[in-house]
Residue frames as qw, qx, qy, qz and C-alpha x, y, z in Angstrom:
[[0.317, -0.818, 0.202, -0.436, -3.10, 24.23, -27.34],
 [0.597, 0.201, -0.670, 0.393, -0.26, 23.09, -25.03],
 [0.642, -0.684, -0.348, 0.004, -0.73, 22.52, -21.34],
 [0.069, 0.848, -0.342, 0.400, 1.29, 25.03, -19.23],
 [0.679, -0.571, 0.415, -0.201, 1.87, 22.42, -16.51],
 [0.797, -0.164, 0.563, 0.142, 2.98, 19.27, -18.36],
 [0.014, 0.517, -0.556, -0.651, 3.42, 20.46, -22.00],
 [0.410, 0.233, 0.870, 0.144, 0.97, 17.98, -23.51],
 [0.176, 0.048, -0.398, -0.899, -0.65, 19.12, -26.76],
 [0.299, 0.425, 0.756, -0.397, -4.48, 19.23, -26.42],
 [0.213, 0.571, 0.628, 0.483, -7.17, 19.99, -28.98],
 [0.022, 0.200, -0.048, 0.978, -7.97, 23.71, -29.21],
 [0.517, -0.380, -0.102, -0.760, -10.80, 24.74, -26.89],
 [0.661, -0.198, -0.709, 0.145, -10.27, 21.79, -24.53],
 [0.452, -0.807, -0.005, -0.381, -11.36, 22.75, -21.01],
 [0.668, -0.620, 0.411, 0.002, -8.77, 20.41, -19.30],
 [0.147, 0.597, -0.771, -0.162, -5.48, 18.77, -20.19],
 [0.919, 0.001, -0.257, -0.298, -5.97, 15.20, -21.15],
 [0.631, 0.274, -0.625, 0.370, -2.70, 14.25, -19.47],
 [0.276, 0.038, -0.608, 0.743, -2.66, 16.07, -16.07],
 [0.177, -0.691, -0.701, 0.019, -6.09, 17.53, -15.80],
 [0.206, -0.314, -0.126, 0.918, -4.94, 21.21, -15.61],
 [0.320, 0.784, 0.450, -0.284, -7.61, 23.74, -16.48],
 [0.497, 0.118, 0.423, 0.749, -6.76, 25.01, -19.93],
 [0.082, 0.834, 0.464, 0.286, -9.53, 27.61, -20.30],
 [0.340, -0.926, -0.025, 0.161, -7.93, 29.90, -17.77],
 [0.610, -0.423, 0.390, 0.544, -4.41, 29.10, -18.89],
 [0.552, 0.486, 0.490, 0.469, -5.16, 29.83, -22.47],
 [0.070, 0.970, 0.158, 0.168, -5.69, 33.53, -21.77],
 [0.435, -0.825, 0.291, 0.214, -2.36, 33.68, -19.91],
 [0.576, -0.338, 0.635, 0.389, -0.18, 31.36, -22.03],
 [0.499, 0.552, -0.351, -0.569, -1.73, 31.06, -25.42],
 [0.973, 0.130, 0.140, -0.126, -1.23, 28.04, -27.57],
 [0.416, 0.716, -0.554, 0.085, 2.55, 28.15, -27.89],
 [0.858, -0.073, -0.477, 0.174, 4.60, 25.20, -26.72],
 [0.559, -0.826, 0.044, 0.048, 6.01, 25.49, -23.19],
 [0.174, 0.823, -0.538, 0.061, 9.73, 26.29, -22.73],
 [0.778, 0.117, -0.609, 0.103, 11.98, 23.26, -22.32],
 [0.745, -0.650, -0.148, 0.017, 12.56, 22.05, -18.77],
 [0.024, 0.847, -0.482, 0.221, 15.60, 23.38, -16.93],
 [0.746, 0.124, -0.616, 0.222, 18.28, 20.81, -16.07],
 [0.608, -0.742, 0.057, -0.277, 18.40, 20.14, -12.36],
 [0.113, -0.707, 0.685, -0.134, 21.75, 18.44, -12.20],
 [0.050, 0.188, -0.981, -0.019, 20.73, 14.83, -12.62],
 [0.699, -0.173, -0.310, -0.620, 17.72, 12.64, -13.02],
 [0.750, -0.369, 0.421, -0.352, 16.56, 9.84, -10.84],
 [0.946, 0.302, -0.120, -0.012, 17.80, 7.31, -13.32],
 [0.364, 0.669, -0.532, 0.370, 21.36, 8.35, -12.48],
 [0.398, -0.476, 0.611, -0.492, 20.78, 7.18, -8.92],
 [0.908, 0.015, 0.267, -0.322, 19.00, 3.95, -9.75],
 [0.909, 0.303, 0.080, 0.276, 21.47, 2.81, -12.44],
 [0.330, -0.839, 0.228, 0.366, 24.97, 4.04, -11.54],
 [0.806, 0.552, 0.112, 0.183, 26.35, 4.19, -15.02],
 [0.150, 0.892, -0.347, 0.246, 29.23, 6.33, -13.80],
 [0.428, -0.517, 0.710, -0.211, 30.41, 3.52, -11.51],
 [0.733, 0.296, -0.515, -0.332, 30.86, 0.58, -13.88],
 [0.266, 0.234, -0.889, 0.290, 32.62, -1.53, -11.24],
 [0.349, 0.046, 0.635, -0.687, 29.68, -1.33, -8.84],
 [0.710, 0.304, -0.049, -0.633, 27.20, -1.98, -11.63],
 [0.617, 0.337, -0.697, -0.143, 29.20, -4.94, -12.94],
 [0.027, 0.180, -0.866, 0.467, 29.60, -6.33, -9.39],
 [0.565, 0.106, 0.410, -0.708, 25.82, -6.19, -8.92],
 [0.795, 0.328, -0.246, -0.447, 25.08, -8.15, -12.11],
 [0.456, 0.360, -0.806, 0.113, 27.84, -10.65, -11.41],
 [0.183, -0.140, 0.775, -0.589, 26.54, -11.18, -7.95],
 [0.728, 0.180, 0.209, -0.627, 22.95, -11.80, -9.20],
 [0.801, 0.373, -0.395, -0.253, 24.17, -14.24, -11.76],
 [0.143, 0.408, -0.853, 0.293, 26.44, -15.95, -9.22],
 [0.678, -0.070, 0.451, -0.576, 23.22, -17.40, -7.77],
 [0.922, 0.319, 0.002, -0.221, 23.36, -19.79, -10.70],
 [0.737, 0.517, -0.369, 0.230, 27.10, -20.07, -11.22],
 [0.811, -0.500, -0.149, 0.266, 28.48, -19.91, -7.68],
 [0.515, -0.643, 0.167, 0.542, 32.17, -18.93, -7.14],
 [0.576, 0.297, 0.450, 0.615, 32.80, -18.62, -10.82],
 [0.067, 0.717, 0.261, 0.643, 31.01, -15.26, -10.76],
 [0.537, -0.804, -0.255, 0.033, 30.97, -14.69, -6.98],
 [0.676, -0.302, 0.023, 0.672, 34.73, -14.01, -6.73],
 [0.287, 0.280, 0.263, 0.878, 34.75, -11.25, -9.40],
 [0.287, -0.766, -0.412, -0.402, 31.53, -9.79, -7.93],
 [0.652, -0.664, -0.201, 0.306, 33.14, -9.57, -4.52],
 [0.557, -0.140, 0.146, 0.805, 36.37, -7.91, -5.93],
 [0.132, 0.418, 0.361, 0.823, 34.53, -5.48, -8.16],
 [0.408, -0.792, -0.435, -0.131, 32.16, -4.64, -5.31],
 [0.591, -0.558, -0.098, 0.573, 35.08, -3.47, -3.27],
 [0.368, 0.050, 0.292, 0.881, 36.46, -1.43, -6.20],
 [0.096, -0.617, -0.510, -0.592, 32.96, 0.10, -6.86],
 [0.476, -0.788, -0.370, 0.127, 32.54, 0.99, -3.20],
 [0.523, -0.395, 0.051, 0.753, 35.88, 2.75, -3.17],
 [0.191, 0.277, 0.425, 0.840, 34.92, 4.61, -6.37],
 [0.258, -0.747, -0.505, -0.347, 31.56, 5.65, -4.91],
 [0.527, -0.723, -0.246, 0.373, 33.21, 6.90, -1.74],
 [0.452, -0.220, 0.193, 0.842, 35.85, 8.87, -3.69],
 [0.069, -0.055, -0.362, -0.928, 33.33, 10.39, -6.08],
 [0.320, 0.310, 0.689, -0.571, 29.77, 10.92, -4.66],
 [0.522, 0.454, -0.175, -0.700, 28.50, 11.74, -8.18],
 [0.246, 0.231, -0.901, -0.274, 29.34, 8.19, -9.27],
 [0.774, -0.181, 0.125, -0.593, 26.67, 6.66, -6.95],
 [0.758, 0.235, -0.595, -0.131, 26.44, 2.87, -6.78],
 [0.167, -0.449, 0.748, -0.458, 27.11, 2.17, -3.06],
 [0.775, -0.028, 0.432, -0.461, 24.14, -0.18, -2.78],
 [0.841, 0.464, -0.244, -0.135, 25.13, -1.97, -6.00],
 [0.343, 0.585, -0.675, 0.291, 28.62, -2.38, -4.69],
 [0.414, -0.342, 0.664, -0.521, 27.41, -3.70, -1.37],
 [0.902, 0.153, 0.155, -0.372, 25.20, -6.20, -3.06],
 [0.711, 0.552, -0.432, 0.047, 28.16, -7.38, -5.06],
 [0.061, 0.507, -0.747, 0.425, 30.32, -7.73, -1.98],
 [0.550, -0.187, 0.605, -0.544, 27.74, -9.53, 0.18],
 [0.896, 0.268, 0.138, -0.325, 26.04, -11.73, -2.41],
 [0.659, 0.580, -0.476, 0.047, 29.30, -12.50, -4.23],
 [0.040, -0.520, 0.754, -0.400, 30.95, -13.34, -0.99],
 [0.715, -0.066, 0.506, -0.478, 28.10, -15.50, 0.25],
 [0.902, 0.372, -0.045, -0.213, 27.97, -17.48, -3.07],
 [0.433, 0.609, -0.638, 0.186, 31.72, -18.00, -3.02],
 [0.255, -0.375, 0.765, -0.457, 31.60, -19.35, 0.52],
 [0.815, 0.107, 0.344, -0.453, 28.63, -21.52, -0.28],
 [0.777, 0.523, -0.325, -0.129, 30.34, -22.89, -3.39],
 [0.240, 0.534, -0.759, 0.286, 33.52, -23.71, -1.45],
 [0.523, -0.222, 0.644, -0.512, 31.49, -25.34, 1.29],
 [0.890, 0.289, 0.092, -0.340, 29.68, -27.54, -1.30],
 [0.609, 0.600, -0.517, 0.042, 33.07, -28.41, -2.86],
 [0.087, -0.447, 0.794, -0.403, 34.58, -29.46, 0.53],
 [0.722, -0.037, 0.492, -0.485, 31.45, -31.52, 1.31],
 [0.865, 0.426, -0.148, -0.218, 31.73, -33.30, -2.04],
 [0.405, 0.558, -0.693, 0.212, 35.37, -34.05, -1.60],
 [0.292, -0.328, 0.767, -0.468, 34.76, -35.46, 1.93],
 [0.835, 0.158, 0.270, -0.453, 31.87, -37.52, 0.62],
 [0.774, 0.505, -0.365, -0.110, 33.97, -38.98, -2.08],
 [0.129, 0.535, -0.769, 0.325, 36.76, -39.92, 0.36],
 [0.568, -0.169, 0.630, -0.501, 34.36, -41.84, 2.52],
 [0.872, 0.303, 0.056, -0.381, 33.04, -43.86, -0.40]]
């Protein structure tokens, strides 16, 4: 017997669904033991919003920015540039999503680039004094 609420298959004669707890005894008289119809597409899942696979520039900027924490300006500069490209793409096409990923690429990539340049300037000044 299939649960009418969640579609989980349960042993015949079970009083409740083992997945969601829906009462099956009352539902068996209405639905029977046939599988539920497939869910209707609603235009996008939550994963599309969490991982903006349609906006590869923003997604790449995000990962480069995170890895720039270890590599500094080497990855910070491309993260900053791709973040700007990804933000423009997200503004032009709202279905692409990825504004937050793009902003993280811009902010974190920019900060890591500035920090790397500051460390480089500090090192050069320290070497000149020695």
